[in-house]
C-alpha positions in Angstrom: -37.3 37.0 -109.0 -36.0 39.9 -107.0 -35.7 39.8 -103.2 -38.3 42.4 -102.6 -40.9 40.5 -104.7 -40.2 37.3 -102.9 -40.7 39.0 -99.5 -43.9 40.6 -100.8 -45.3 37.2 -101.6 -44.5 36.2 -98.0 -46.2 39.3 -96.7 -49.3 38.4 -98.6 -49.3 34.9 -97.2 -48.7 36.0 -93.6 -51.4 38.7 -93.9 -53.9 36.1 -95.0 -52.7 33.8 -92.1 -53.5 36.7 -89.7 -57.0 37.0 -91.2 -57.6 33.3 -90.7 -56.4 33.5 -87.0 -58.7 36.5 -86.3 -61.6 34.6 -87.9 -60.9 31.6 -85.7 -60.8 33.8 -82.6 -63.9 35.7 -83.6 -65.9 32.5 -84.0 -64.5 30.6 -81.0 -67.6 31.1 -79.0 -70.2 30.8 -81.7 -72.4 27.9 -81.0 -73.1 25.3 -83.7 -76.6 24.3 -84.4 -77.3 20.6 -83.9 -79.2 20.6 -87.3 -76.4 22.3 -89.3 -72.6 22.1 -89.5 -71.2 25.2 -87.8 -67.8 26.9 -87.9 -64.7 24.8 -87.8 -61.2 26.1 -86.9 -59.4 27.0 -90.1 -55.7 26.4 -91.0 -53.8 28.1 -93.8 -51.4 25.8 -95.7 -48.6 27.6 -97.6 -45.6 26.6 -99.5 -43.2 27.5 -102.3 -44.7 28.6 -105.7 -42.5 26.1 -107.5 -41.2 22.7 -106.7 -38.0 22.7 -104.5 -36.3 20.2 -106.8 -36.7 22.6 -109.7 -34.7 25.2 -107.8 -31.6 23.0 -107.6 -29.0 23.7 -110.3 -27.2 20.4 -111.1 -24.4 22.2 -112.8 -23.2 23.7 -109.6 -21.2 21.7 -107.0 -22.9 20.8 -103.8 -26.4 22.3 -103.2 -26.4 25.3 -105.6 -29.7 27.0 -106.0 -30.6 28.7 -109.3 -31.7 32.1 -108.0 -33.4 33.0 -111.2 -36.0 30.3 -110.5 -37.1 31.6 -107.1 -40.7 32.7 -107.1 -41.6 33.2 -103.5 -44.4 31.5 -101.6 -48.1 31.0 -102.0 -51.3 29.9 -100.2 -51.9 26.3 -101.1 -55.2 25.9 -99.2 -57.3 26.9 -96.3 -58.5 23.7 -94.5 -61.1 23.2 -91.8 -60.1 21.3 -88.7 -61.3 17.7 -88.3 -61.4 18.1 -84.5 -64.6 17.2 -82.8 -66.6 20.2 -81.5 -66.3 21.3 -77.8 -69.5 20.3 -76.0 -70.7 22.6 -73.2 -73.7 21.7 -71.0 -76.1 24.6 -71.4 -79.7 23.2 -71.2 -81.3 26.7 -71.4 -79.6 27.5 -74.8 -82.0 27.2 -77.8 -79.1 25.6 -79.7 -78.8 22.8 -77.2 -79.3 19.2 -78.3 -81.7 16.8 -76.5 -79.1 16.2 -73.7 -78.6 19.9 -73.1 -75.2 20.2 -74.8 -74.2 23.0 -77.1 -71.4 22.4 -79.7 -68.7 25.1 -80.0 -65.8 25.0 -82.4 -62.7 23.3 -80.9 -60.5 26.3 -81.0 -57.5 26.7 -78.6 -57.2 30.4 -77.7 -53.6 30.1 -76.5 -52.6 28.2 -79.6 -54.2 30.8 -81.8 -52.5 33.6 -79.9 -49.1 31.8 -80.2 -49.7 31.4 -84.0 -50.6 35.1 -84.2 -47.3 36.1 -82.5 -45.3 33.8 -84.8 -47.1 35.1 -87.9 -46.6 38.8 -86.9 -42.8 38.0 -86.3 -42.6 36.4 -89.8 -44.4 39.5 -91.2 -41.9 41.8 -89.4 -38.9 39.7 -90.7 -40.1 40.1 -94.3 -40.5 43.8 -93.9 -36.9 43.9 -92.5 -35.8 41.8 -95.6 -37.5 44.3 -97.9 -35.8 47.2 -96.2 -32.4 45.5 -96.4 -32.8 44.8 -100.1 -33.9 48.4 -100.7 -30.8 49.6 -98.9 -28.6 47.3 -101.0 -30.2 48.4 -104.3 -29.8 52.0 -103.2 -26.1 51.5 -102.4 -25.5 49.7 -105.7 -27.1 52.7 -107.5 -24.9 55.1 -105.6 -21.8 53.0 -106.5 -22.8 53.0 -110.1 -23.1 56.8 -110.2 -19.5 57.2 -109.0 -18.1 54.9 -111.7 
């Protein structure tokens, strides 16, 4: 697989991760009904498209990687958090339980913002990799024209 295609798969994964983060932040203050399960913080799990051991080329010395087998990354799953909801005492809220507590998703705003920054940096790094690969392909074509 070419470098540009590998980075494109990473762009797709990071874009979806940003969507998950924005969904978490948008639903951070949405109360959960005591009668029904509400929103839970979501986490995106990603990984390589193929098994890492399949990438190793045993014919090469050391830790050679067969570049022809590289396929990029993929989304493996989107999982809901198992964390207990955050309980806030709001007796006047119609969603409150018998004790006056309203359940909100257990979402850490600072953690989500940190994850957003990391994700945007990964996205930027993949764009830089695509641009570098494009430059190298262009230079190779220019060298080929001269020969």
